[in-house]
C-alpha positions in Angstrom: -0.8 17.0 -31.4 2.2 19.3 -31.5 4.2 19.7 -28.4 5.9 23.1 -28.8 8.0 22.6 -25.8 9.8 19.4 -27.1 13.7 19.4 -26.4 13.4 23.0 -25.0 13.2 22.0 -21.2 15.1 19.7 -19.0 15.0 18.8 -15.3 18.4 19.6 -13.9 17.9 19.0 -10.0 16.2 17.2 -7.6 15.7 17.1 -3.7 14.2 15.5 -0.8 13.4 16.5 2.8 13.3 13.8 5.6 10.2 11.7 5.0 8.3 10.1 8.0 5.2 10.0 9.8 4.5 12.9 12.5 7.8 14.4 12.2 8.7 17.1 14.7 10.1 19.4 11.8 7.4 21.7 10.6 6.2 21.2 7.1 7.5 24.5 5.9 11.0 23.7 6.8 10.8 20.2 5.3 9.7 21.8 1.9 12.4 24.4 2.3 14.9 21.6 2.8 13.8 20.0 -0.3 13.8 23.3 -2.4 17.3 24.2 -1.1 18.7 20.6 -2.0 17.1 20.8 -5.4 18.6 24.0 -6.1 22.0 23.0 -4.8 21.7 19.6 -6.7 21.4 21.6 -10.0 24.5 23.6 -9.3 22.4 26.9 -9.0 22.1 29.4 -6.4 18.7 30.8 -5.0 19.2 34.2 -7.0 19.2 31.9 -10.3 15.6 30.7 -9.7 13.3 33.0 -11.4 10.1 30.8 -11.8 8.3 29.2 -8.9 4.9 26.9 -9.0 3.4 24.2 -6.7 0.1 22.5 -6.1 -0.2 23.1 -2.3 -3.5 21.5 -1.2 -3.9 18.8 1.2 -6.6 16.2 0.0 -10.0 17.7 0.5 -8.7 20.9 2.0 -8.3 24.4 0.6 -4.7 25.9 0.4 -3.3 29.0 2.0 -4.7 30.5 5.1 -3.4 30.6 8.7 -2.0 27.1 8.4 0.4 28.1 5.5 3.8 26.5 6.2 2.2 24.1 8.8 -0.4 22.0 6.7 0.3 23.4 3.2 3.2 25.3 1.8 2.2 27.8 -0.8 4.0 29.8 -3.5 4.0 32.9 -1.3 5.4 31.0 1.6 8.2 29.4 -0.2 9.2 32.8 -2.1 9.4 34.5 1.0 11.2 31.7 2.9 13.8 31.6 0.1 14.2 35.5 0.2 14.0 35.4 -3.6 14.1 38.8 -5.2 14.0 37.8 -8.8 10.4 36.4 -10.0 9.7 36.3 -13.6 7.1 33.9 -13.8 5.0 32.0 -11.1 1.7 30.2 -10.8 -0.2 28.1 -8.2 -2.3 25.4 -9.0 -5.6 25.1 -7.5 -6.9 21.8 -9.1 -5.0 18.8 -10.5 -1.9 17.8 -8.8 1.8 18.4 -8.9 2.2 17.3 -12.5 -0.3 20.1 -13.4 2.2 22.7 -11.9 5.1 20.8 -13.9 3.4 21.1 -17.1 2.8 24.7 -16.5 6.5 25.3 -15.8 7.5 23.3 -19.0 5.5 25.8 -21.0 6.7 28.7 -19.3 10.4 27.9 -19.8 9.6 26.9 -23.4 8.2 30.4 -24.2 11.2 32.2 -22.4 9.2 33.6 -19.5 11.9 32.6 -17.2 15.3 30.6 -17.0 15.0 28.2 -14.2 11.6 27.2 -12.2 11.4 25.5 -8.9 8.5 23.1 -8.3 8.0 21.6 -4.9 5.2 19.5 -3.2 4.8 19.2 0.5 2.4 16.9 2.3 1.4 16.7 6.1 -0.1 13.8 7.9 -2.0 15.3 10.9 -1.6 13.5 14.0 -4.5 11.3 14.5 -6.0 12.6 11.1 -7.1 10.5 8.1 -7.4 11.6 4.5 -10.8 12.3 2.8 -12.7 10.6 5.7 -16.0 12.3 6.7 -15.5 13.2 10.4 -18.4 15.6 10.8 -21.8 15.2 12.5 -23.7 16.0 9.3 -23.5 15.1 5.8 -24.9 17.7 3.2 -25.5 17.7 -0.5 -24.2 14.7 -2.3 -22.5 13.5 0.8 -25.9 12.7 2.4 -26.3 9.8 -0.2 -22.9 8.5 0.4 -21.2 9.2 3.8 -23.9 7.7 6.1 -23.1 4.3 4.1 -19.2 4.7 4.5 -18.6 5.9 1.1 -16.5 8.8 2.2 -13.0 7.3 2.2 -10.7 7.3 -0.9 -10.3 3.4 -1.0 -14.1 2.8 -1.1 -14.3 5.0 -4.1 -11.7 3.0 -6.1 -12.6 -0.5 -4.7 -15.6 -1.1 -6.9 -13.7 -0.4 -10.0 -11.2 -2.9 -9.0 -13.6 -5.5 -8.1 -15.2 -4.9 -11.5 -11.8 -5.6 -13.0 -11.3 -8.7 -11.2 -14.7 -9.9 -12.4 -14.6 -8.8 -15.9 -10.9 -10.2 -16.6 -10.5 -13.1 -14.2 -7.6 -11.4 -12.2 -7.1 -12.5 -8.7 -5.7 -10.4 -5.7 -2.5 -12.4 -6.0 -1.8 -11.1 -9.5 -1.6 -7.5 -7.9 0.8 -8.9 -5.0 3.4 -9.0 -7.7 3.2 -5.2 -8.1 3.0 -4.3 -4.4 5.9 -6.4 -3.4 8.0 -5.4 -6.4 7.3 -1.7 -5.2 8.6 -2.8 -1.8 11.7 -4.4 -3.1 12.5 -1.2 -4.7 11.8 0.7 -1.6 14.3 -1.5 0.1 17.0 -0.2 -2.2 15.9 3.5 -1.6 17.4 5.0 1.6 14.9 7.7 1.6 11.9 5.4 1.5 9.7 5.2 4.4 9.7 1.4 4.1 13.3 1.1 3.4 14.1 -1.3 6.2 10.6 -3.1 5.9 10.7 -6.2 3.5 7.5 -7.5 2.2 6.4 -11.1 1.1 3.2 -12.1 -0.9 2.0 -13.7 2.2 2.3 -10.4 4.1 0.3 -8.7 1.4 -2.4 -11.4 1.1 -2.8 -11.7 4.9 -3.1 -7.7 5.4 -6.2 -6.2 6.6 -9.0 -5.4 4.3 -9.7 -1.8 3.8 -12.3 -1.8 1.1 -12.9 -5.3 -0.3 -10.9 -6.1 -2.5 -8.3 -3.6 -1.5 -6.2 -4.3 1.7 -3.9 -2.1 3.5 -1.0 -2.4 1.3 -3.0 -1.5 -1.8 -3.1 2.1 -0.3 -0.4 4.5 -0.3 1.5 5.6 2.8 0.7 9.1 4.1 3.8 10.9 5.5 5.1 14.2 6.2 7.7 15.3 3.8 8.6 17.1 0.5 10.4 16.7 -2.7 11.3 19.4 -5.3 12.7 19.7 -8.8 14.3 22.4 -10.8 13.6 22.7 -14.6 15.7 25.0 -16.9 15.7 26.1 -20.4 17.6 23.4 -22.3 20.2 25.8 -23.7 21.0 26.6 -20.0 20.8 23.1 -18.7 24.1 21.8 -20.5 26.3 23.7 -18.4 24.8 22.7 -15.0 26.2 20.0 -12.5 24.4 16.9 -13.7 23.3 15.7 -17.3 19.9 17.3 -18.4 16.7 15.0 -18.3 15.2 16.5 -21.5 11.5 16.9 -21.7 10.8 15.1 -25.0 7.0 14.4 -24.9 4.1 15.7 -22.6 0.4 14.6 -22.4 -2.3 15.6 -20.2 -5.9 14.4 -19.7 -8.7 14.1 -16.9 -12.1 13.6 -15.9 -13.1 15.9 -13.2 -14.7 13.6 -10.7 -14.1 11.5 -7.7 -16.6 8.8 -8.1 -16.0 7.6 -11.8 -16.7 4.3 -13.7 -13.7 2.2 -14.9 -14.0 3.3 -18.5 -12.9 7.0 -17.2 -9.8 5.6 -15.9 -9.0 4.2 -19.3 -10.2 7.4 -20.9 -7.6 9.4 -18.8 -4.7 7.2 -19.4 -5.5 6.7 -23.1 -5.8 10.4 -23.7 -2.5 11.1 -21.7 -0.8 8.3 -23.8 -1.9 9.9 -27.0 -0.2 13.0 -26.0 3.0 11.4 -24.8 3.3 9.4 -27.9 2.3 11.6 -30.5 4.5 14.5 -29.1 7.7 12.3 -28.6 7.5 10.2 -31.6 8.1 7.2 -29.2 6.2 4.1 -28.6 5.8 2.0 -25.5 8.6 -0.2 -26.7 11.3 2.4 -26.6 10.7 3.2 -22.9 13.1 1.8 -20.6 11.2 2.3 -17.4 8.1 3.8 -16.0 7.1 5.8 -12.9 3.2 5.5 -12.8 1.3 7.2 -9.9 0.1 4.6 -7.5 -2.4 6.3 -4.9 -3.8 2.8 -4.9 -2.1 -0.2 -6.3 -4.9 -1.1 -9.0 -3.8 2.1 -10.8 -1.0 0.2 -12.5 -3.6 -1.9 -14.3 -5.3 1.2 -15.8 -1.9 2.9 -16.7 -0.4 0.0 -18.4 -3.4 -0.8 -20.5 -4.3 2.9 -21.3 -0.7 3.8 -22.3 -0.6 0.9 -24.6 1.9 -1.5 -23.0 -0.9 -4.3 -23.1 -4.3 -4.6 -24.3 -7.3 -4.1 -22.0 -7.8 -6.6 -19.3 -4.2 -8.0 -19.9 -2.2 -6.0 -17.3 -2.8 -8.3 -14.4 -0.9 -11.2 -16.4 1.6 -8.7 -18.0 3.4 -7.6 -14.9 4.2 -11.0 -13.9 7.5 -13.1 -14.3 9.8 -10.2 -13.5 8.8 -8.0 -16.3 8.5 -5.1 -14.1 11.6 -5.7 -11.8 15.0 -4.4 -12.3 16.5 -6.1 -15.3 12.9 -6.6 -16.7 11.3 -5.2 -19.8 9.9 -2.4 -18.0 11.0 -1.7 -14.4 8.1 0.3 -12.7 8.4 2.6 -9.8 12.0 1.9 -9.0 11.9 4.1 -6.0 9.1 2.2 -4.3 6.3 4.6 -5.4 3.6 6.1 -3.0 3.1 2.7 -1.8 6.5 2.2 -0.3 8.4 5.5 -0.5 5.7 7.6 0.8 2.7 9.7 -0.6 4.2 12.8 -2.1 1.3 13.1 -4.7 3.4 12.3 -7.6 6.5 14.4 -7.3 8.6 11.5 -6.2 8.0 9.9 -9.5 9.3 12.9 -11.3 12.3 12.8 -9.1 13.0 9.2 -9.9 12.5 9.4 -13.4 15.1 12.2 -13.5 17.6 10.2 -11.5 17.3 7.3 -13.7 17.9 9.3 -16.9 20.9 11.0 -15.1 22.3 7.6 -14.0 22.1 8.4 -10.4 19.7 5.9 -9.1 22.3 3.7 -7.3 21.3 0.3 -6.7 18.0 0.6 -8.5 19.6 2.1 -11.7 18.0 0.9 -14.9 20.9 0.0 -17.1 21.3 2.2 -20.2 18.0 4.1 -19.5 17.4 6.6 -22.2 13.7 7.1 -22.2 11.6 7.1 -19.0 8.0 7.6 -18.9 6.5 9.3 -15.9 2.5 9.7 -15.4 0.9 11.1 -12.3 -2.7 11.6 -11.4 -5.4 9.4 -12.6 -8.8 10.9 -12.4 -9.2 14.6 -13.0 -5.7 15.4 -13.2 -3.5 13.2 -15.2 -0.3 14.4 -16.7 2.8 12.8 -18.0 6.1 13.1 -20.0 8.9 11.3 -21.4 12.2 12.2 -20.0 15.3 11.6 -22.3 18.9 11.5 -22.1 19.3 13.3 -25.2 17.0 15.7 -27.4 14.8 13.7 -29.9 
């Protein structure tokens, strides 16, 4: 494939709001905090931003409406809150995830639709609420054949695929403990992470309560209130800004639009995304210094590593052992803690961390000499990823 935006776009600024559970600060103001932080981090002003995009939906809900700024933060809300007067390009995604919006921003900048694009993602954890759980008194349509039997919660959808993986390849839960504990270790180095002050041991993981066998509590991401944002710019404008550009040198996208999917569709998504990333960048897995891989559920890492070509199918559970994914290892993964331990921001945290690593700003979790970092977010129905590089290829 041809990636016509290669070397034409860079991420130039990142920002976070406070992250936490049931915060008193409204979601709209948290999103505004993240957006203003990202704009300032880039060394830009609000009037410099002429492109805007987001994916605003909560899981299993619509976007916009009377709750705008409270449970979701739409494009209209953000542009109004910033008082932006110059909008040359915008789009709001109604499907996919935040990486879908980032992909649209990359193409808009590469085709000179605008100069600087703000992308944000805000997520809200309703007090007493749970994501994707069926809470009504009726189950209609397809839900009538699933919800009465407990099949209405995301971990229940993913658990059978993980169990099948264990049975097919002889993996054990202890193997995945390596990844989960590694992510927590990285979160302990990340002051913004929800679990920054909470260490984890393998025993903690193995003894955690089961959610949907074989997935335990710590196999699931941690829902939070919070937001993060990035600013992308045309490459020729990026070199004069505050921090070194993180160039987009490859991009791939794939997906299978379904919630209940067989394991082969997980691999289909990651393999298709991988083809786009590797062919468009000209790089290979051995060229990558680190990877930020979406971890809505911890078994995702197996499908990412195998589908992206870091190891063969059925090999990832052994491949991640012996320090390979830790700092100083062959491929540090989710050096900020990921959704599992920083907090669930639906993937934008992965893009923020990949940028910081390329810019050399990840502090105690910095990958030495990082030149190329892979970021891949989504998995089923909305897989998108990129190579961020310290220099154009």
